[in-house]
N, C-alpha and C positions, 0 to 999 in steps of 0.2 A: 764566977758562974754567969752566963748570959741570961737574957730574959726567958729563954726557952729551957733553961736548966743545963745547957751544955757550955763547958768552958771554951775559951778562945782556942787553945791548942787542939782540942778535940775537933772543933769545927773546921780548923785549917786542915787537919788530917783528912777529914771527910771530903773537903773540896779538892784536895790534892789527889784523891783516889777516884774522883768522878770521871767516867769515861768521856763525857762531853767537855769540850774546850770552854773554859771560863776565864774571863779577865775583867778587872774593874778599873775604870778610869775616873778621874775627877772632872770638874766642870771645864777645865782647860784642855782636856784630852790627854793628860798625863797618866801613864799606866801605874796603878798602885798595887795590883795583885794579878798574877797569872798562874794557872794551875799547869802541871806538867803535860796534860793532854794537848795543850796548844801547840806542842812541837810538831804534831802530825800535820797541822794546817800551815804553820808559818816557818817551820824548819829552824826555829830558835828556841833555846832553853829559856825557862822563866827568868833566870837571873839576867839574861841578855835583853829582856823586854821591859822589866820593871824600871820605872823612872823615865822611860822613853816618851818624848812629847811629839817628835816629828814623825807622824804616821805616814808622811809622804814617801818615806823610804820603803814602805810596804806596798805602795801602789802597784808595783809590778808583780806582787805575790798574790794579792787578793783584791777583788773588786766586786761591787762598789765598796768604798771605804765608809763604813757605817757611822763612825764617830762624827764625821763632818755633818751628816744629816741629823744626828742626834743633838748636836750642839744647837742646830737651827730649830728643829721641831720640838724638842723637849717633851717627847711622848714615846710610848712603846712603839717600836718599829719592827716589822718582820721583813726579811729579805731572803732571796735565794742567791747566795754568794758563790763566786767562782774562785777556787783556790788552785793557783797554777802549780804549786808543788806536788799536789796529789792529783791534779787534772780532774777535779771533781766539783760538783755543785752541792753545797750543803745549806740547810736551813739555819738562819741566824736570827736571833731576837735580841734587841737592846731594850733594857728597862731602866728608866731614870729613877733615882732614889731621892725623894724630897725629905730632908730632915727638918728644915725650918723655912717657912715662907713658900713663895711660888717658884723661886729659882731652885733648880735641882742641884744637889751637891755631888752625887756620884752616878755613874752609869754601870750597870752590870750587863756584860755581853756574854751570850751563851751560843755556842756553835754545836748544832746537832748534825752529825754525819749521817747522810741519808743512805745507809747501807742497804743493798738489795738482798732479797732472800736468795739462797743458792739456786733455786729452780727458776729464777727470773733472769731474762736476758738483759744485759746492761745496755742501756740506750743513752745517747747524749742529746742534749737539746738541739733543735733544728736550727743550725746556724749556717745557712747556705751562702758562704762567702765565695760566690761563683766567679768573681772578677779575677782576671789574670793581670790586671794593672796594679802595680805596687801601691800607688797612691790611693786607689780605690779600696784595695785590701785593708790598708791602715784605717781608712774611714769606716769601713764596715765593722772592723774589729772594735773600734771605739764606740760605734753605735750599739753593738752588742753588749759592751761593758756598761754603757749608760742605760741600756734597756732594763737592767736589774734595779734601777733606782726609780724615784718619782720625779726626777728633774724634768721641767718643761723643755721640750726640744723644738727647735726651729730648723726646718729643712729648706735650704735654698738651692736654686738651680734652674736651668732652662726648662721650658715645657717639654715633656716627654722623657725626662731623665729617670723617671721611676720613683718620684717622691712618695706617691701613694703606696707603692709596693714596700718601700722602706718603712713607712709609718706602720703598716700591718706587720712587718717583720719585727719591729720594735715591740709592738703589743704582744705578739705571739711568743716572744722570748722574755717577757716580763712576768712578775708575780701576778699580774692582772689578766693573764692569758685566758682564764676561764670566765672572765667577766666580759661585758659587751664592748665591742669596738664600733663606735659610731662616727660616721664621716659626713661632713657638710662642706660643699664647695661654695665658698662665700661669693664667688663671682658668677655663679650660675643661677642664683635665686634673686628675684626682684627685691630691691631695697625695702619695700613696704612689708615683705614677708619674712625677712631674715630674723628680726627680733622674736617673732612668735615661733619660728622654727627652732631657734636656739633655746629660748627660755619657756616656751609653751604659752598657753593662755587659759584664762578662766572661762567658764561657760557664759555665753552671751557677751563676751568682751568686745565683739564687733560684728557687723553685719556678715552673716554667712558662717559665723563661728559655731562649732559643734555645741550642742546643748550642755554636755557634761565637761566641756573644756578638752584640752589636749596636752599631753606631755611634750616638753621640748627635748631637743637632742641632749642637752646637758643632763636632764633628769633621766633620760633613757640610758645614758652612759655612766650613771652612778656606780662607783666602785670599779669602773673600767677605764677605758681610754676614749677621749674625743679627739678627732682629727679635723682641724679646721684648715682646709685647703684654700689657696689663694687668699690668705689673710690680708694681703696688701690691698685687696679690693673692698675691704669692709668699710662702710661709712663711718665718719668720725664720731658721730653721736653714739653709735653702737660700740665703738672702740672703748669709750668711757664706761659703758655699762659692762662690757666684757672685763675690763680691768677691775671693776668693783666685784664682779663675780669671782675672779681669780684670787683676789685678796681676802674676800669675806667667806669664800666657799659656801655661798648661798645664792639662790636665784629667786627672782620674783616674777611669776608668770604675768603676761600682759593682762591688765584688767583685774589683777588680784592685789590685795593689801597684805598678804601673808608671804613671808620668805620661806623657802624650802632649803634645808641644808643638803649639800652635795659633796661628794669626795671623788674627784676624777683626776686622771693624768691627762695633761694637755699636750698635744703635738700639733704644731702649725707648719704650714709650708707656703712658699711664694716663689714666683719666677721673676719678681720685680726687685729692684735695688731699694732696699728698705731705707738705707741712709739717705738716698735722694728724696724718698717720700717724706722722711722726717724733716729734711731741710726745706721742703716745699709746704710744710704744715699739713700734709695729707695723711700722716700716720703719727700717732702719739708716741713720743720717746719713752714715757714711763711704761707704756704697754709693751714696747719693744724689749725693754730690759726685763719685764716680767715673763715674757714667753721665750726668751733666748738664753736661759741658763746654760744650755748647750746648743751650739749652732753647728750644723754640718752643711757644707756646700757640695752638692752632688756633681761629680765631674761629667761634662758632656761627652757623648760617645766619640766625637771626633778626636778627643784627647786621650782616649783609651781604646785605640784600635785593636789592642790585644783581645778585647771582648767581643768583637764583631762576629768572628767565626763561631765561638762557643755559644753566644746568644742565638745566632742563626740556627745552629744545630739543636739547641734547646727548644726553640719555637717549632722547628720542623718535627722533632720527636713528639711534641705534644699533639701536633696535627695528625701525625701518623697513628697515634694511639686513639685519637678521637674518631678518625674515619676508618680505622683498621686497614691502613695501607702501609706500603714499604718504600716510599719515595725517598730519593737521595739527590744531593746536588752533584752536578758535573763539576769536577775539581776546579776548573778555571772560573767558575761562577764566583768563587770566593774572592778572586782578584778584583772583580768588578765591585763587589760589596766593600772591599777594603779601600778602594780608591775614592769612594763617595764620601762627602763631608757629613752627611746625615744631620741636616739642620733640625729635623724633627726628633732626633735622638732615638732612644730605644723604641718609642711608640711607632716612629716611621719605619724602623727596621722590622718590627713585628708585622706591620701592615704589608711591607714589601714581600716578606716571606710567605704570608698568608695568600697574597695575590698570586705569587708564582706557583704556590702549591695548588690552588684552585684551577688555574689556567693550564696546568700540566696534566695531560691525560695519561702519559706514560709514567714509568717509575723514576725517570731521570729528569731533574729540573736544570735547565740551562739558563744563561743570562738573558735570552730573548724574552723570557717570561717576567723579567723584572720591569718595574716602572721606567718609562722613557727618560725621566729625570736622571736616573742612575746611569743610563747608557748614553746620555746626550754628549758626553765629552769624548766618546770613542769613535774611531774610524771603523770601516767595515771589518767584519770578523776575518781573522788571519788564519783560521784553522778549521779542520774538519774533526768530527768527534772520533776519539780513539780511547782505548782502555789499556794501551801499552805504556809502560812506565816512562821509557825514554821519549815516546811521542808526547806525552803530557808535559814532561819537563821542557821539551823544545817549545811547545805551545805556550807554556807559562812565561818563558823568556821572551817570546815574541809579543805577548800581551803586555808584559811589563815595559818593554821598550816602546810599545805603542802608547801606553799610558804616559811615559816620561816625555816623549816627543810631542804628544797632543796637548798635555797640560801646560807645557812651557812654550809651545809653538816654535820649537827649534830642534834641530838634530845635532846640536853642538855636543861633542863627546864629553867635554868638561861638564856641561849642564846636566847631561844624562847621568854622569857619575855622581854628581851632587844630589840629584833628585832621588836616585835609587840607593844612595849611600853605599856605593861600590867604588872600586879603584878605577883609575883612568884606563888601564889595560883591559879590565873586565868590560867596561863600557864600549871600548873600541872593538872588542871581540863580538859583542852583541850587534853592533852596527855592521860589522863585516859579514856576520852570519845571516842577518835578516833584512838589512837595508841596502847594502852595496852589491 
């Protein structure tokens, strides 16, 4: 008989008939027990999972992989896990079992399937993977996977690629989504104020300080997410204090002698080369490793041209809703948008669409309303407006030929074919039709 009066066989029978999925692992991650309900989540029978140590083979089935975080944290963890087999998100909890000493001996994992009531409509988490670019799609899917964990995330990429948007997206698809999301641009605040903004200050800490003190961004973000944008611009002495905060999970307001415990998820971003900053002794390497448990480099817009049209339409749709209008792009305007390198990335594209929208009094937006930088490489317009299908196709061919000859400063048939990624006969046909 056990301590509770039940013998082992009876307890095993109870566990085997519980609807929730349950499995037990040792301190090395080896599976010791699995109940039959687990087959609904993993698609494996209990006998196929017992004694398994390599959880890596399950990474395509379920994420995040809880045992990895449990081995590190050694505390009770709650997650919203995605199970690919059932295409569902279920609540999971891992509980460490301490038999002797401070090191835990076993972990009990419980999966509660979040079944909806019959009269409720099924909804999926908001994962707007709007990119048409395969590389960017993979990155977004990975970000959504990591969003369910507490891993620190470093977003890298050029200015205007949308790092702030992705930080918010991660937070909104994390277990912390109902807690605060606090953002601080480390490059936009004077160096003398960053520390008090991050960690707060006690009353009377300095001249001009509020009488009762003020909470810092870390304290305001407690139990939620703090996003530190332009982390590469943070002064070295503050980097040391930030590292201490991340390691100790405590903050000490300026002018205070007491530490305040905090529990936050940290996301950072920079458009600078961190490796170069480290080699130049302008960024602490130990801090880098602390904030970059997962790093994602956001692809610049010029390398994901597939997204230019869809993003332009998305921005235009938002403007139409805001101003209660029905404006649309003249089809050939997209060719001009596609030919531009967009050094300012998504931010520049959004500004260009907004400018064209405001400057267009009719319902049809043409390329003449775009910024001059976008039109600078083109010759005079080769067409008049039409809404005839064949007419627009002819105009598109003429504009593409114009782009190819202008960009390369040559009308070589071979060069035109290479630039437009068409055959030599097709390029010759365009030349004969529009140039000769």
